[in-house]
N, C-alpha and C positions, 0 to 999 in steps of 0.2 A: 380162565382162572385155573391155577394149579394148587395142589395141597401145600406146596412150599410157600405160596402167597399167603395162605391162611396162617401158617406157622410163623411166617416172618412178621406179619402186621398185627395179628391177634396175639398180643404179647402174653396174655394169661391163658391162652388156648380155650377161650369160651366155647368155641365150636365143638371141642371134644366132649364137653359136658352135654351139649345138645344132642350129640350123636348117641348119648346114653339115656336120653329121656324116657323111652319106653321101659327100659330095664329099671331105671330109678323109680318110675311110677309103680311098677309091679312090686318091687321090694318095699316101697313105702306103704302100699296098701296091705301087704301081707305081714308086715312087721308086728311083733307083739307089743302093743301099747296098752296102757291103762285106758279103759273106755270111760268116756263121760256119759253118765246116765242120769238125766234130770227129767222130771215130768211136768205136766201142766204148762206147756210152753205154746204160746200162740204168736210170738213175735221174736224174730232173731235179728240181732244187729251185728254186722260185721264191720269192725273198725280196723283200718290199716291204710297206709300210704304207699304210693308207687307200686313196686313189685308185690308187696304184701297186700295192697288194696286190690290187685288183680284177682286174688284168690276169692275175696268177698264178691267181686263182680261176677265171677264164674259161678259160684254157688247160688247167688241170687238168681241168675239166669236158669240154673237147673231147677230151682224151686218155684219158678214163675207160675206154673200151673197147679201148684199145690195149695191146700187150704191153710197156709201159714204166711203171715206177713213178714217180709224180709226187707231190712234197710241196710244201706251201706253208709258208713261215715268216713269221710276223708277230711279230717280236721280235728278240732278240739272239743266240740260240743255234741252231747248225746241228744237224740230226739226227745221231745217232751212226753212222748207216749210210752216211754220206758217205765215198766212197772214190775210187779212180782211174777208176772207170766212172761217176762222177757229174758232171753238169753243173750248176753253180750259176749261176742267172740273177738278178742283183741289180738291182732297178729302183727308182729314186727320181726321180720327175718333177722335183721341185725340185732334186735333186742334193745336198741337205744333210740328209737324214733320218739321224739318229744311229744308229738300229737297223740300217739298211742299210749304213752305213759300217762298223759293227762286224762285220757278217756278212762283208764283204769282207776285213777284217783276219783273221777267223777262217779263211776259206777258204785264205788263203796258208799256213796251218799244216798243210794237208791236201794230198792228192795229186789233189784234184778239179780238173776243168776249170772255168773261170769266165768269165762275160761280164757287163759292166756297161752299164746304159742310164740316161741322165739328161739333163737340159737343161744340165748343167754342174756347177758347185759342187764339193763335197768328193769326191763319187763320181768325177767325171771326173779330178780331180787324183790320187786314190789309184790309179785304174786305170792312168793314164799313168805314174805313178812306179813302178808295180810290173809293168809290161809285161803288163797284163791287157787282153783284147779289150774295146773300148769303142766305143759309138756315141752321139753327141750327138743327141738328138731334142728340138727346141724345145718348150717348154711353151706351150700355148694357153690363155690366161686363168688357169687354175688346174689343180692336179693332177687333180681329178675331171673337169673339162671336157676334159682331154687324153686321156681314156680311149681314144677312137677312134684318135687319131693314134699313141699309143704301142702299142696292141694291134696295129694293122695294120702298123706299122713293124717290130715284133718278129716278127710272123708272116712278114714279108718277109725279114728278116735271118736267121731260123732256118729258112728254107725247106728246107735240106738235112737238117735234124735232126728237125723235127716232122713226123710222118706225117699231114699235113693236105692234102687234095686241093685243087688250085688252083680247080677248078670249084666247090667248096664255098665258097671265099672269094669268088669272083665272084658266086655266087648270094646270098651274105650281103649283099654291097654293094647288089645289086639290090633285095633285100627291105627294106634300110634306107631306100632311096629311097621305096618304097611306104609304109612306116611314116611317114616324114617328111611325106608329103602329107596325112596325117590329123592329125598332132600338132603341126605347126609353127605359128609365130606368125601366119601369114596365114590360118589356119583356126580362128579363135576362135569356133567354133559349138558347138551341142549335140552334133554328131557327133565332136568332137575327144575321143578316148578318154583322152588324158593330162589334159585339162582336166576331164573328167567325174570321173576318179579324184581329182584335186586337190580338188574340191568335197567329196568324202567324207572326205579325210584332214585333218581339222581338229582332231585330238586325238591322244592316244597311240595308236600303231598296232601291232597284233599281226599279223605276217606269217607265214603258214603255207605251206609249200612241199613239193614232192616232192623226193626226194634228187637227181635229175638236174638240178634247176634251183636248187640251193643258191647257186651263184655269183650268180644274178640277185637272190635274196632278200637275200644279204649286202650287195650293192651298193645295193639299195633302202633297206635299213636305214641304211646310211651316208649316203646322199643325203638321206633324210628328216631325219637329224640335222644334217648340215652345211648344207643349203640351206633346209629348212623350219624348222629349229631346234626340232624336236619330238622327244619320246622315241619310240623304236621298238624292238621286240623280234622275234626270229625263232625258229621252231621247225619241225622236220620234222613233217609231218602224222601219220606213224606214231607217232613219239615223243610228240607232243602228245596222242594218244589215251590215253596211259598216265599222264599227269600234268597237262599244261597245261589239259586240258578241265575239270578240277575248278574252276579259277579262275573259270569262267563261271557257277558256281552262285550267286555273289554279283553283285548289280547293279554294273555297271561302266561307265565312260565310254570304256574302251578299245575301239577299232574293229578288227574282223578284216578282213584282206585275204588272200584265198586265191589263191595262184599255182598254176595248173594247166597241165600239158603236154598236147599233143594226143595223145600216145601214152604216157601214164603207165602203169605196171604196173597190171594189173587190180585187184590188192589195194589199191594206192594210190588208184585211182579209187573203189573201194568205200568206203575210209576217208573220202575227201572227201565222198561222198554222205551218209554217216552224220553227219559233222560239220555239214553244211548242215542236215540234218533236225533236229539238236539245236539249232542256232541258231534255226531257224524256230519250233520248239516253245517256245523260251524268249524269243521276240520280240527276238532280237539281230540288229541290222542288220549285214550283211556285204557285201563287194564281191569279185567274182571277176575275176581278170586271167588270160586265157588266152595261152599262148605261141603263136606262129605254127607252121605246119607247116614241115618242112624239116630240114636238118642241124643238129647241136647248136650249131655256131657261129652259125647264123642265129637259132636259138631264144634263145640267151643274149644276143647283142648287140642283138637287137630288143627283148627284155624290158628290158635296161638302158636302151635309148633311150627307150622308152615310160615306164618308171618314173622315170628321172631327170628327164625333162621334166615329169612330173606334179609332182615336188617343187619345181621352179621355179615352176610355176603356183600350187602351194599356198602358197609363200612370198609371192607377190605378192597372193594373195587375203587373206592375213593381214597385209598391209602390212609384210612383213619382207623386207629386202634379202638375197637368197640368197648373195651373194658373200663378205662378211666372215666370218671364222671367228676371232673375237677370243680365244675361250677356248683354241683350239689355239695361237695365237700366244703366249698367256700361258704355257702349258706349255713351249713350245720355248725361250722366254727363260730359263726356270728350269733348263734342262738344261745 
């Protein structure tokens, strides 16, 4: 692959935005925003779809070991457990996601605290009309490409609420820069991990993951579908051992990608090793993607960075423009 291939096929130069992700992350976290400061919260609900929903998945993973209940909503209905000690965070990069607007309407019927984030649109209007805390965060290219700017802006704005150490955020941005040097568009060599993965992902992809890295797996599935325009499915490695494994008894063109963490639970590591043995005995070619060492924010965001970029490369290798999502536009026009 050459840089000219990227420029020719990626019509809106999505890859150039990804080349800037570490810089965008740093600028977003350091930007002077009004901080949201609410107290007596024991439940946080992240509401958002698609690329916006990935942000909630990521923060839920970050808070998985904290003494606070976190829910993600990808639809129209709030959990019945929402009460006065709940903070609902509604995110729509475009600002016009119908499900997210409906969530905002439903929140106003409860005693929950609420905050809205978007690049404008109906979400901004509803928040301002109903005196809801709102922050406009500009969209960069597309909702999925805006992941870094929205995630680190929200971490910035919710600094007083989310129990996330500033040093962990700083370390994460530094590791993103290290990842960038390997995967960005000026290193189109055999050592580029994202490009190497892209060459493997030329068909339907089965993504197997450990519980702690589910957010990265969901995001990878979404990006394969949107950028590469190929089918993808995900399954927890433990659950897959009880049902999904049987599918491989028949010859298939589906390709397995195994996402592993550096400190997975010993039983999870054992299960991955058994799965690999099964694949090798049955001559099934698979690919392993390892998370980096470090805090959970670093692990998830660097995984997203690597896996997302691989889907851009995969789209270009198949002569497919990663930017347009015509089928999504079709559905939105019907709503």
